[in-house]
MDTraj code that builds the backbone (N, CA, C; nanometers):
import mdtraj as md
import numpy as np

residues = "MET ASN ASP LEU ARG SER THR LEU ARG ARG LYS SER ILE VAL THR LYS ASN TRP ARG LYS PRO ASP PHE ALA ASP TRP ASN ARG PHE GLY VAL LEU PRO TYR LEU ASP LEU ARG ILE TRP GLY GLN GLU THR GLY THR ARG ILE SER ASN ARG VAL MET ALA ASP ALA ILE PHE LEU PRO GLY GLU GLY GLY GLU GLU VAL VAL ARG LYS THR THR ALA LYS LEU ALA ARG GLU LEU LEU THR LEU LYS HIS LEU GLU THR LEU ALA ALA LEU ALA ALA GLN GLU ILE ALA GLU ARG ASN PRO ALA".split()
xyz = np.array([
    [1.5463, 1.2607, -1.6608],
    [1.4273, 1.1861, -1.6271],
    [1.3864, 1.0898, -1.7388],
    [1.4238, 1.1218, -1.8612],
    [1.3923, 1.0287, -1.9699],
    [1.4596, 0.8945, -1.9480],
    [1.5827, 0.8971, -1.8906],
    [1.6528, 0.7720, -1.8600],
    [1.5726, 0.6887, -1.7616],
    [1.5159, 0.7546, -1.6620],
    [1.4359, 0.6843, -1.5628],
    [1.3125, 0.6233, -1.6276],
    [1.2464, 0.6993, -1.7131],
    [1.1269, 0.6470, -1.7801],
    [1.1606, 0.5272, -1.8691],
    [1.2732, 0.5361, -1.9450],
    [1.3067, 0.4218, -2.0304],
    [1.3446, 0.3005, -1.9480],
    [1.4088, 0.3214, -1.8338],
    [1.4406, 0.2084, -1.7458],
    [1.3120, 0.1428, -1.6981],
    [1.2150, 0.2231, -1.6598],
    [1.0870, 0.1688, -1.6143],
    [1.0166, 0.0933, -1.7274],
    [1.0222, 0.1482, -1.8498],
    [0.9592, 0.0793, -1.9633],
    [1.0267, -0.0535, -1.9931],
    [1.1614, -0.0575, -1.9848],
    [1.2336, -0.1828, -2.0087],
    [1.1920, -0.2894, -1.9082],
    [1.1568, -0.2478, -1.7885],
    [1.1141, -0.3426, -1.6854],
    [0.9643, -0.3694, -1.6936],
    [0.9010, -0.3208, -1.7995],
    [0.7571, -0.3381, -1.8220],
    [0.6737, -0.2710, -1.7129],
    [0.7247, -0.1602, -1.6617],
    [0.6494, -0.0837, -1.5641],
    [0.5955, 0.0388, -1.6362],
    [0.4685, 0.0385, -1.6610],
    [0.4052, 0.1466, -1.7343],
    [0.2951, 0.2039, -1.6469],
    [0.2909, 0.3365, -1.6367],
    [0.1894, 0.3974, -1.5524],
    [0.0640, 0.4331, -1.6308],
    [0.0739, 0.4458, -1.7622],
    [-0.0460, 0.4721, -1.8408],
    [-0.1329, 0.3476, -1.8402],
    [-0.2613, 0.3669, -1.8457],
    [-0.3587, 0.2579, -1.8444],
    [-0.3543, 0.1787, -1.7135],
    [-0.2969, 0.2365, -1.6109],
    [-0.2917, 0.1696, -1.4813],
    [-0.3768, 0.2505, -1.3860],
    [-0.4601, 0.1833, -1.3145],
    [-0.5452, 0.2503, -1.2173],
    [-0.4588, 0.2945, -1.1001],
    [-0.4638, 0.4226, -1.0703],
    [-0.3840, 0.4736, -0.9586],
    [-0.4328, 0.4112, -0.8290],
    [-0.3419, 0.3921, -0.7346],
    [-0.3821, 0.3354, -0.6054],
    [-0.4875, 0.4233, -0.5395],
    [-0.5790, 0.3607, -0.4720],
    [-0.6857, 0.4334, -0.4050],
    [-0.6414, 0.4634, -0.2620],
    [-0.5724, 0.5751, -0.2477],
    [-0.5189, 0.6118, -0.1166],
    [-0.6299, 0.6324, -0.0148],
    [-0.7470, 0.6757, -0.0603],
    [-0.8605, 0.6944, 0.0315],
    [-0.9013, 0.5601, 0.0923],
    [-0.8997, 0.4535, 0.0114],
    [-0.9304, 0.3196, 0.0640],
    [-0.8251, 0.2747, 0.1641],
    [-0.6996, 0.3031, 0.1340],
    [-0.5930, 0.2669, 0.2277],
    [-0.6205, 0.3320, 0.3630],
    [-0.6624, 0.4574, 0.3591],
    [-0.6916, 0.5302, 0.4826],
    [-0.8169, 0.4741, 0.5500],
    [-0.9232, 0.4599, 0.4734],
    [-1.0519, 0.4144, 0.5288],
    [-1.0406, 0.2764, 0.5932],
    [-0.9610, 0.1880, 0.5349],
    [-0.9497, 0.0522, 0.5861],
    [-0.8259, 0.0304, 0.6731],
    [-0.7531, 0.1373, 0.7050],
    [-0.6422, 0.1292, 0.7992],
    [-0.5242, 0.0453, 0.7522],
    [-0.4936, 0.0504, 0.6236],
    [-0.3877, -0.0344, 0.5689],
    [-0.2503, 0.0001, 0.6260],
    [-0.2161, 0.1276, 0.6333],
    [-0.0824, 0.1633, 0.6818],
    [-0.0644, 0.1314, 0.8300],
    [-0.1624, 0.1632, 0.9174],
    [-0.1461, 0.1195, 1.0569],
    [-0.1401, -0.0334, 1.0694],
    [-0.2160, -0.1030, 0.9857],
    [-0.2131, -0.2493, 0.9848],
    [-0.0726, -0.2991, 0.9536],
    [-0.0118, -0.2412, 0.8488],
    [0.1240, -0.2816, 0.8111],
    [0.2239, -0.2490, 0.9224],
    [0.2098, -0.1316, 0.9824],
    [0.2985, -0.0959, 1.0933],
    [0.2889, -0.1981, 1.2063],
    [0.1673, -0.2345, 1.2421],
    [0.1486, -0.3303, 1.3513],
    [0.1989, -0.4693, 1.3137],
    [0.1772, -0.5105, 1.1889],
    [0.2283, -0.6410, 1.1452],
    [0.3807, -0.6451, 1.1500],
    [0.4444, -0.5386, 1.1034],
    [0.5909, -0.5326, 1.1066],
    [0.6394, -0.5358, 1.2518],
    [0.5756, -0.4578, 1.3380],
    [0.6131, -0.4581, 1.4798],
    [0.5961, -0.5984, 1.5382],
    [0.4863, -0.6643, 1.5039],
    [0.4614, -0.8001, 1.5519],
    [0.5702, -0.8967, 1.5069],
    [0.6121, -0.8856, 1.3818],
    [0.7190, -0.9724, 1.3315],
    [0.8507, -0.9435, 1.4022],
    [0.8805, -0.8170, 1.4224],
    [1.0076, -0.7804, 1.4857],
    [1.0146, -0.8225, 1.6320],
    [0.8995, -0.8244, 1.6989],
    [0.8983, -0.8584, 1.8416],
    [0.8549, -1.0016, 1.8679],
    [0.8142, -1.0715, 1.7622],
    [0.7667, -1.2082, 1.7797],
    [0.6297, -1.2151, 1.8441],
    [0.5522, -1.1083, 1.8288],
    [0.4191, -1.1000, 1.8881],
    [0.3133, -1.1269, 1.7828],
    [0.2195, -1.2156, 1.8145],
    [0.1090, -1.2404, 1.7226],
    [-0.0051, -1.1474, 1.7612],
    [-0.0539, -1.0730, 1.6637],
    [-0.1637, -0.9801, 1.6875],
    [-0.2882, -1.0353, 1.6197],
    [-0.3893, -1.0645, 1.6973],
    [-0.5133, -1.1188, 1.6405],
    [-0.5875, -1.0094, 1.5634],
    [-0.6756, -1.0509, 1.4747],
    [-0.7550, -0.9554, 1.3983],
    [-0.8423, -0.8701, 1.4903],
    [-0.8894, -0.9278, 1.5987],
    [-0.9719, -0.8541, 1.6953],
    [-0.8918, -0.7390, 1.7570],
    [-0.7700, -0.7677, 1.8016],
    [-0.6843, -0.6651, 1.8604],
    [-0.6445, -0.5632, 1.7535],
    [-0.6158, -0.6127, 1.6339],
    [-0.5801, -0.5252, 1.5231],
    [-0.6942, -0.4272, 1.4950],
    [-0.8165, -0.4767, 1.4901],
    [-0.9333, -0.3918, 1.4634],
    [-0.9490, -0.2864, 1.5726],
    [-0.9317, -0.3280, 1.6979],
    [-0.9433, -0.2327, 1.8090],
    [-0.8361, -0.1251, 1.8014],
    [-0.7168, -0.1604, 1.7554],
    [-0.6071, -0.0643, 1.7462],
    [-0.6224, 0.0306, 1.6275],
    [-0.6822, -0.0169, 1.5189],
    [-0.6898, 0.0618, 1.3957],
    [-0.8139, 0.1501, 1.3898],
    [-0.9283, 0.0960, 1.4281],
    [-1.0552, 0.1646, 1.4066],
    [-1.1149, 0.2190, 1.5359],
    [-1.1878, 0.3286, 1.5216],
    [-1.2666, 0.3796, 1.6332],
    [-1.3844, 0.2851, 1.6546],
    [-1.4390, 0.2816, 1.7752],
    [-1.5539, 0.1931, 1.8001],
    [-1.6670, 0.2185, 1.7000],
    [-1.7174, 0.1106, 1.6422],
    [-1.8268, 0.1190, 1.5455],
    [-1.7855, 0.1470, 1.4030],
    [-1.6572, 0.1729, 1.3771],
    [-1.6127, 0.2053, 1.2408],
    [-1.5614, 0.0853, 1.1636],
    [-1.5125, -0.0135, 1.2295],
    [-1.4591, -0.1306, 1.1619],
    [-1.4430, -0.2394, 1.2656],
    [-1.4246, -0.3581, 1.2209],
    [-1.4111, -0.4669, 1.3159],
    [-1.3215, -0.5760, 1.2626],
    [-1.3248, -0.6855, 1.3327],
    [-1.2411, -0.7999, 1.2984],
    [-1.2665, -0.8469, 1.1549],
    [-1.3924, -0.8469, 1.1142],
    [-1.4268, -0.8922, 0.9794],
    [-1.3698, -0.7984, 0.8734],
    [-1.3722, -0.6672, 0.8987],
    [-1.3152, -0.5704, 0.8044],
    [-1.1649, -0.5933, 0.7917],
    [-1.0991, -0.6160, 0.9054],
    [-0.9545, -0.6423, 0.9020],
    [-0.9263, -0.7668, 0.8202],
    [-1.0011, -0.8724, 0.8463],
    [-0.9760, -1.0009, 0.7799],
    [-1.0088, -0.9956, 0.6309],
    [-1.1238, -0.9374, 0.5957],
    [-1.1692, -0.9418, 0.4563],
    [-1.1151, -0.8290, 0.3694],
    [-1.0873, -0.7138, 0.4275],
    [-1.0512, -0.5990, 0.3453],
    [-0.9114, -0.5464, 0.3748],
    [-0.8850, -0.5109, 0.4987],
    [-0.7568, -0.4492, 0.5326],
    [-0.6406, -0.5424, 0.4996],
    [-0.6473, -0.6662, 0.5454],
    [-0.5387, -0.7617, 0.5202],
    [-0.5223, -0.7863, 0.3705],
    [-0.6335, -0.7957, 0.2989],
    [-0.6290, -0.8194, 0.1540],
    [-0.5605, -0.7018, 0.0828],
    [-0.5999, -0.5792, 0.1168],
    [-0.5376, -0.4621, 0.0560],
    [-0.3889, -0.4554, 0.0889],
    [-0.3524, -0.4880, 0.2118],
    [-0.2112, -0.4852, 0.2529],
    [-0.1299, -0.5874, 0.1740],
    [-0.1825, -0.7092, 0.1593],
    [-0.1106, -0.8117, 0.0816],
    [-0.0923, -0.7669, -0.0630],
    [-0.1964, -0.7086, -0.1201],
    [-0.1906, -0.6608, -0.2583],
    [-0.0871, -0.5486, -0.2717],
    [-0.0849, -0.4604, -0.1747],
    [0.0081, -0.3480, -0.1772],
    [0.1533, -0.3936, -0.1741],
    [0.1819, -0.5037, -0.1084],
    [0.3191, -0.5498, -0.0916],
    [0.3686, -0.6410, -0.2034],
    [0.2885, -0.6646, -0.3059],
    [0.3362, -0.7461, -0.4171],
    [0.4404, -0.6670, -0.4962],
    [0.5340, -0.7366, -0.5560],
    [0.6397, -0.6711, -0.6326],
    [0.5816, -0.5842, -0.7435],
    [0.4835, -0.6356, -0.8142],
    [0.4238, -0.5594, -0.9241],
    [0.3637, -0.4286, -0.8732],
    [0.2937, -0.4353, -0.7611],
    [0.2315, -0.3150, -0.7066],
    [0.3376, -0.2158, -0.6580],
    [0.4405, -0.2652, -0.5911],
    [0.5469, -0.1767, -0.5438],
    [0.6206, -0.1122, -0.6610],
    [0.6425, -0.1875, -0.7679],
    [0.7061, -0.1305, -0.8866],
    [0.6174, -0.0239, -0.9490],
    [0.4878, -0.0473, -0.9502],
    [0.3954, 0.0512, -1.0051],
    [0.3966, 0.1783, -0.9218],
    [0.3988, 0.1649, -0.7891],
    [0.4075, 0.2825, -0.7028],
    [0.5361, 0.3598, -0.7298],
    [0.6465, 0.2881, -0.7493],
    [0.7740, 0.3533, -0.7807],
    [0.7642, 0.4272, -0.9137],
    [0.6993, 0.3657, -1.0116],
    [0.6831, 0.4290, -1.1423],
    [0.5959, 0.5540, -1.1315],
    [0.4898, 0.5468, -1.0535],
    [0.4039, 0.6633, -1.0342],
    [0.4793, 0.7768, -0.9662],
    [0.5607, 0.7420, -0.8673],
    [0.6407, 0.8432, -0.7985],
    [0.7410, 0.9063, -0.8950],
    [0.8070, 0.8235, -0.9766],
    [0.9041, 0.8752, -1.0739],
    [0.8359, 0.9656, -1.1754],
    [0.7168, 0.9269, -1.2186],
    [0.6426, 1.0074, -1.3147],
    [0.6045, 1.1418, -1.2527],
    [0.5604, 1.1403, -1.1290],
    [0.5225, 1.2646, -1.0616],
    [0.6432, 1.3567, -1.0449],
    [0.7570, 1.2994, -1.0080],
    [0.8799, 1.3788, -0.9934],
    [0.9187, 1.4408, -1.1278],
    [0.9099, 1.3608, -1.2337],
    [0.9458, 1.4094, -1.3673],
    [0.8524, 1.5220, -1.4108],
    [0.7245, 1.5116, -1.3781],
    [0.6288, 1.6148, -1.4177],
    [0.6496, 1.7427, -1.3370],
    [0.6926, 1.7303, -1.2132],
    [0.7143, 1.8487, -1.1283],
    [0.8460, 1.9188, -1.1617],
    [0.9428, 1.8439, -1.2112],
    [1.0760, 1.8977, -1.2411],
    [1.1125, 1.8735, -1.3863],
    [1.0460, 1.9423, -1.4800],
    [1.0784, 1.9183, -1.6208],
    [1.2217, 1.9611, -1.6521],
    [1.2844, 1.8875, -1.7428],
    [1.4261, 1.9135, -1.7764],
    [1.4421, 2.0377, -1.8580],
])
top = md.Topology()
chain = top.add_chain()
for i, resn in enumerate(residues, 1):
    res = top.add_residue(resn, chain, resSeq=i)
    for name in ("N", "CA", "C"):
        top.add_atom(name, md.element.get_by_symbol(name[0]), res)
traj = md.Trajectory(xyz[None], top)
């Protein structure tokens, strides 16, 4: 696991001093269902409006088109950046290393 950590450090991926992802926000704002629907839309050539997206993700009264546009989509875009994905990989590697000490 030390090899994995040094590889991550060489790539400037450091988990210390990094704010862990807020998985509760991902859940509250429907980020994963949003991503699933966006991927499905791309694969099928279907455009999904924010209104339809909100209806599919949230229960009535819990979120709406504005939440999808201002928060859910923003969190999803941030999550898919290379830096963020590398950080998630580093966090996963760190957790694996801590659970399975050599």
